[in-house]
MARVOGU-784169 format. One record per residue (C-alpha): residue in one letter; x, z, y. Coordinates in steps of 0.1 Angstrom, whole numbers, padded with zeros to 4 digits, always signed. Layout:
REM MARVOGU-784169
aXZY;...
END
This chain:
REM MARVOGU-784169
x+0000+0000+0000;x+0014-0010+0034;x+0020+0017+0058;x-0001+0017+0089;x+0016+0005+0120;x+0026+0034+0143;x+0023+0015+0176;x+0010-0017+0191;x+0025-0039+0218;x+0004-0050+0248;x+0011-0068+0280;x-0005-0055+0312;x-0025-0083+0325;x-0042-0068+0355;x-0046-0035+0373;x-0079-0030+0391;x-0095+0002+0403;x-0079+0025+0378;x-0085+0002+0349;x-0059-0020+0332;x-0064-0051+0312;x-0041-0052+0282;x-0034-0084+0263;x-0025-0082+0227;x-0005-0106+0205;x-0036-0123+0193;x-0051-0126+0229;x-0072-0094+0225;x-0084-0080+0258;x-0085-0042+0259;x-0096-0022+0288;x-0073+0008+0292;x-0072+0035+0318;x-0044+0028+0342;x-0037+0065+0345;x-0024+0065+0309;x+0002+0038+0315;x+0038+0049+0319;x+0049+0054+0355;x+0061+0021+0371;x+0041-0002+0348;x+0027-0031+0368;x+0011-0065+0360;x+0032-0082+0334;x+0048-0051+0319;x+0049-0047+0281;x+0039-0014+0267;x+0036+0001+0233;x+0006+0023+0224;x+0004+0045+0194;x-0028+0061+0181;x-0030+0092+0158;x-0060+0112+0143;x-0061+0149+0151;x-0075+0165+0120;x-0071+0201+0131;x-0091+0195+0162;x-0118+0179+0143;x-0121+0209+0120;x-0122+0233+0149;x-0149+0213+0165;x-0171+0212+0134;x-0167+0250+0129;x-0179+0257+0164;x-0208+0234+0161;x-0222+0249+0129;x-0217+0284+0142;x-0239+0276+0171;x-0265+0262+0147;x-0264+0294+0126;x-0269+0315+0157;x-0299+0296+0168;x-0315+0298+0134;x-0309+0335+0131;x-0322+0342+0165;x-0353+0320+0166;x-0359+0309+0131;x-0356+0339+0108;x-0385+0360+0123;x-0419+0350+0137;x-0449+0370+0152;x-0470+0388+0126;x-0508+0390+0124;x-0522+0422+0138;x-0536+0447+0113;x-0570+0459+0126;x-0583+0493+0113;x-0614+0515+0119;x-0607+0549+0134;x-0641+0563+0139;x-0678+0552+0138;x-0707+0569+0155;x-0744+0559+0161;x-0736+0537+0191;x-0698+0531+0191;x-0669+0520+0170;x-0632+0530+0176;x-0606+0505+0164;x-0569+0508+0162;x-0539+0487+0151;x-0501+0492+0148;x-0478+0479+0176;x-0479+0441+0176;x-0448+0423+0165;x-0440+0392+0186;x-0404+0386+0174;x-0389+0363+0201;x-0422+0348+0212;x-0440+0356+0244;x-0474+0372+0245;x-0502+0351+0259;x-0533+0374+0253;x-0548+0398+0228;x-0586+0395+0225;x-0612+0414+0205;x-0641+0395+0189;x-0675+0409+0179;x-0696+0389+0154;x-0675+0358+0160;x-0678+0359+0198;x-0651+0369+0222;x-0659+0403+0236;x-0630+0412+0259;x-0593+0411+0263;x-0572+0442+0255;x-0555+0455+0286;x-0518+0464+0283;x-0516+0449+0248;x-0479+0458+0245;x-0486+0496+0249;x-0523+0500+0241;x-0530+0501+0204;x-0567+0512+0202;x-0600+0504+0218;x-0635+0519+0218;x-0665+0496+0217;x-0697+0513+0230;x-0733+0502+0235;x-0740+0494+0199;x-0773+0497+0180;x-0780+0524+0155;x-0777+0516+0118;x-0766+0480+0125;x-0738+0459+0108;x-0710+0444+0129;x-0679+0424+0124;x-0647+0427+0145;x-0615+0408+0147;x-0583+0407+0168;x-0568+0374+0180;x-0531+0373+0191;x-0521+0344+0212;x-0483+0339+0217;x-0459+0311+0227;x-0452+0306+0190;x-0488+0301+0181;x-0521+0320+0174;x-0523+0348+0149;x-0557+0363+0139;x-0562+0396+0122;x-0583+0403+0091;x-0621+0406+0096;x-0634+0441+0097;x-0670+0448+0087;x-0686+0481+0098;x-0721+0496+0101;x-0731+0521+0127;x-0743+0555+0116;x-0779+0567+0113;x-0792+0597+0132;x-0789+0618+0100;x-0752+0610+0097;x-0731+0635+0116;x-0697+0626+0102;x-0688+0606+0134;x-0687+0637+0156;x-0652+0642+0171;x-0650+0672+0195;x-0623+0686+0216;x-0624+0724+0218;x-0614+0741+0251;x-0620+0777+0263;x-0645+0793+0240;x-0647+0830+0248;x-0664+0840+0215;x-0639+0837+0187;x-0665+0842+0160;x-0686+0814+0175;x-0656+0792+0176;x-0648+0797+0139;x-0683+0791+0129;x-0683+0758+0148;x-0651+0747+0131;x-0665+0756+0097;x-0697+0736+0105;x-0676+0706+0115;x-0657+0708+0083;x-0689+0708+0062;x-0702+0678+0082;x-0670+0659+0076;x-0665+0657+0113;x-0632+0660+0133;x-0620+0683+0161;x-0588+0686+0181;x-0574+0705+0211;x-0568+0674+0232;x-0590+0646+0243;x-0585+0614+0223;x-0599+0580+0225;x-0625+0588+0198;x-0636+0621+0213;x-0674+0623+0215;x-0680+0658+0229;x-0661+0684+0249;x-0670+0719+0236;x-0664+0750+0257;x-0682+0780+0271;x-0664+0781+0305;x-0646+0753+0324;x-0617+0777+0331;x-0584+0770+0314;x-0574+0792+0285;x-0550+0821+0292;x-0524+0805+0269;x-0527+0772+0287;x-0525+0790+0321;x-0492+0807+0311;x-0478+0775+0297;x-0486+0754+0328;x-0481+0782+0353;x-0516+0779+0368;x-0545+0802+0375;x-0566+0812+0345;x-0599+0809+0365;x-0592+0773+0376;x-0608+0744+0357;x-0586+0731+0329;x-0569+0697+0329;x-0588+0687+0298;x-0621+0697+0313;x-0614+0676+0344;x-0603+0647+0322;x-0635+0649+0302;x-0655+0646+0335;x-0635+0616+0345;x-0641+0599+0311;x-0678+0608+0311;x-0675+0628+0280;x-0705+0652+0276;x-0695+0689+0280;x-0716+0710+0256;x-0716+0745+0242;x-0707+0754+0206;x-0743+0761+0197;x-0749+0724+0197;x-0726+0720+0167;x-0745+0747+0148;x-0778+0730+0156;x-0765+0697+0142;x-0753+0715+0111;x-0786+0733+0105;x-0808+0704+0112;x-0785+0679+0094;x-0789+0653+0121;x-0778+0645+0156;x-0795+0669+0180;x-0801+0660+0217;x-0776+0676+0240;x-0799+0681+0269;x-0804+0718+0260;x-0768+0725+0253;x-0750+0714+0285;x-0725+0738+0300;x-0744+0763+0322;x-0778+0758+0304;x-0792+0786+0282;x-0792+0772+0247;x-0822+0776+0224;x-0824+0806+0201;x-0810+0802+0165;x-0845+0803+0151;x-0852+0770+0167;x-0824+0753+0147;x-0843+0755+0114;x-0877+0747+0127;x-0885+0721+0153;x-0906+0735+0181;x-0940+0720+0185;x-0945+0696+0213;x-0963+0706+0244;x-0990+0680+0239;x-1001+0695+0206;x-0999+0731+0217;x-1021+0725+0248;x-1046+0704+0229;x-1070+0733+0218;x-1072+0749+0252;x-1078+0715+0268;x-1106+0708+0244;x-1122+0742+0250;x-1119+0737+0287;x-1136+0703+0284;x-1165+0719+0264;x-1169+0746+0291;x-1169+0721+0318;x-1195+0699+0300;x-1216+0730+0293;x-1215+0742+0329;x-1224+0707+0341;x-1253+0705+0318;x-1266+0739+0330;x-1268+0727+0366;x-1301+0713+0376;x-1304+0676+0381;x-1300+0665+0417;x-1331+0647+0430;x-1328+0623+0459;x-1362+0620+0475;x-1368+0586+0490;x-1384+0585+0524;x-1422+0578+0522;x-1434+0545+0536;x-1448+0548+0572;x-1485+0552+0571;x-1506+0526+0589;x-1518+0538+0623;x-1556+0544+0623;x-1580+0562+0646;x-1595+0581+0616;x-1593+0619+0621;x-1573+0636+0595;x-1590+0663+0575;x-1573+0696+0570;x-1572+0692+0533;x-1555+0659+0537;x-1530+0675+0561;x-1521+0701+0535;x-1517+0675+0508;x-1493+0655+0530;x-1473+0685+0539;x-1468+0696+0503;x-1440+0670+0495;x-1420+0682+0525;x-1422+0719+0515;x-1390+0731+0498;x-1380+0762+0481;x-1373+0793+0503;x-1336+0790+0494;x-1332+0760+0517;x-1319+0771+0551;x-1308+0755+0583;x-1278+0732+0578;x-1272+0725+0615;x-1280+0744+0647;x-1306+0731+0670;x-1328+0715+0644;x-1362+0724+0631;x-1365+0743+0599;x-1379+0722+0571;x-1397+0752+0556;x-1418+0757+0587;x-1455+0751+0582;x-1485+0757+0604;x-1505+0789+0598;x-1536+0783+0576;x-1568+0781+0594;x-1592+0810+0591;x-1622+0788+0592;x-1636+0762+0569;x-1629+0726+0576;x-1647+0712+0606;x-1676+0690+0598;x-1669+0656+0613;x-1695+0629+0615;x-1688+0601+0591;x-1668+0572+0602;x-1670+0537+0587;x-1644+0534+0560;x-1613+0513+0566;x-1606+0489+0537;x-1568+0497+0537;x-1572+0534+0534;x-1584+0553+0503;x-1613+0576+0506;x-1611+0612+0496;x-1634+0605+0467;x-1607+0585+0450;x-1586+0616+0442;x-1581+0626+0406;x-1609+0645+0391;x-1585+0673+0380;x-1574+0678+0416;x-1610+0678+0428;x-1621+0704+0402;x-1592+0727+0411;x-1601+0725+0448;x-1638+0732+0440;x-1628+0762+0420;x-1607+0775+0448;x-1635+0772+0473;x-1659+0791+0451;x-1635+0820+0447;x-1630+0823+0484;x-1653+0847+0503;x-1681+0831+0524;x-1671+0825+0560;x-1694+0821+0588;x-1696+0786+0603;x-1684+0783+0639;x-1697+0756+0661;x-1672+0727+0666;x-1670+0732+0703;x-1655+0767+0699;x-1629+0757+0673;x-1594+0746+0685;x-1580+0721+0662;x-1541+0721+0661;x-1524+0688+0664;x-1514+0671+0632;x-1477+0675+0621;x-1453+0646+0626;x-1453+0635+0590;x-1430+0606+0593;x-1403+0623+0614;x-1403+0654+0591;x-1399+0633+0559;x-1372+0611+0574;x-1354+0641+0588;x-1355+0659+0555;x-1342+0628+0537;x-1313+0626+0561;x-1304+0662+0557;x-1304+0660+0519;x-1283+0628+0518;x-1256+0631+0544;x-1263+0663+0565;x-1261+0641+0596;x-1262+0658+0630;x-1293+0650+0649;x-1282+0658+0685;x-1293+0687+0707;x-1329+0698+0702;x-1349+0727+0714;x-1367+0749+0690;x-1404+0753+0700;x-1423+0783+0687;x-1456+0767+0676;x-1471+0800+0664;
END
């Protein structure tokens, strides 16, 4: 095998702008940097150029290249973001508390962390890099739900496993999670803790995300907590103030005992701090509602009212009589008495307004028999006295027979009183019965 030539001979043909044109033996044109020519070489100079391969430098270059590739793979290709692991922390009648371990993003950047309820996006988790739990409220009682976390990163989207839960019923008290504060009665505190243990509920000394109730008998901080914090024992505790800020209901320990005895969730309205709780006897037996307890008395009162109303006499509204036709026929005394009888009332009726005539007033009876008046031709529109009922005529006849005989006085010596104002009296009596209207100023006239 022929040994490779170590160098080649070229003739410098032209130098132009840092570039030399070399001419080979076989008229090859080679562009060669003029800076690499030996000093003093000009056009027409003959130069020898030798080319050698640098194996060591090639190996060094390859090693550096593959080291860089390995570093890139180890940094960005070995680890990727992981799917979040969603877990259930606590379930109540109207809320679900979920938690998950810290999310692992590897070298990716976080885009968002969203919570989904029943396949629909509910909300984004705030501070997803430091917040690892959430509480979802406003749920329905005894209703199934599905929840899922969706992690969005620069490396892709990573969903969590689907969680299926069902909210508790009213009879399920295992979802209670209380925070005990200052309870002055140690026996009551121990009984409350035992009741929580039997109900499979939870309790702690600090407020957590799944805390449902804050239990204490006084808002003041405990003596141990006051010594640890260097505060005043009578001042409200920090946990109490935090419970108010988080809208956690503050109740007394008797509420826990009531839930344990009735084996269901008891309303907290009667167990707020500062309210006198019901007696223990009320825990085992539900008090009767006010509507049922007041029903018999209301029924008896209704019977009494109805009886008293039935005992009252019926109110009669007398209609005013139609005005009689004006005739020149003299009125007999008997007819005058009959006309006055509807206007006579019981003696119990009295004056209802001053300045009016008493309705019970009547003219004194005459001491003589009715005056004999010569007959007058009958008027067709008026009824004769003979048309009265026979029973009324018989009674009048019997009354006249029982009376003692009275001497007849001549008509000229008898003074006949004027007839009473029938229409005015009846109309005035009607007005007084209906509305008790004022008649204006009148003057009482003694007619006796």
